[in-house]
N, C-alpha and C positions, 0 to 999 in steps of 0.2 A: 839442324837438328829435325826440325821434319821433314826435311828432306831424305834426309840419309835415313829417317823411318819408315817409311813410302818405298825410297828403294829397296831396301831391304824387303818388306813387304811385297811388289812389287815381283819382285824375284822370287822369292818362297812360291808361288802364287806362278808364275811361268816356270818352274821347276816341278809344281806338281800337277802341274797340266798335262806336265811333256814326260812325265813318267807312267800317266794314265795313259798316254796316246802310246805309251813305247808294251805297256803289258795288255794294250789290245794288241797289237800289233804280234805281240810274241805269242799269242791266245791264239790268233787266226796262224802262226806258224807252226806253234806246234799241234795242231788239228790238221793244219796241211799236212806234216810229214808221219802222223798219225794213220793217217787215208794211202800215203802212199806207201807207207811199209806195210797196213792190212792187204795194199794189192800187189806188194813184191810174195808177200806171206805166201799169198793165191796160190801166182805166177809160178810162183820156186815144186810147191807141195802138187802141184799137176803136171811134173816133169818126173820121167820115170827115174827110176833109180839107174846111176851109173850100175855096168855088171863089176859081179864079183873079183878078183883073179881066180887062175886056175890052179889049186892044190893040188893037182901032181900032175907031171910031164915034163916035154922041152919049151913047149909055148905057153908065154903068159905068165909066169910063174915069178921071172924078175922086175919087168914090167909091166905098168898100167899101160897093155896099149894101147887104150882105149881117150888118156889124155889130149 
């Protein structure tokens, strides 16, 4: 009986340690992804917007030729 309790406590402590490590890794991943998203947002905002379609005439009114 005593060894079963010790094994259960040991398993619980190991799982707790594992969960703490996973939380730390998840936090680091989230910070990394947030940083990448910020950089991508800056890059995308610096790109000039694509020209709009022509409103009249025969060229550029049916197909976006810039795509």
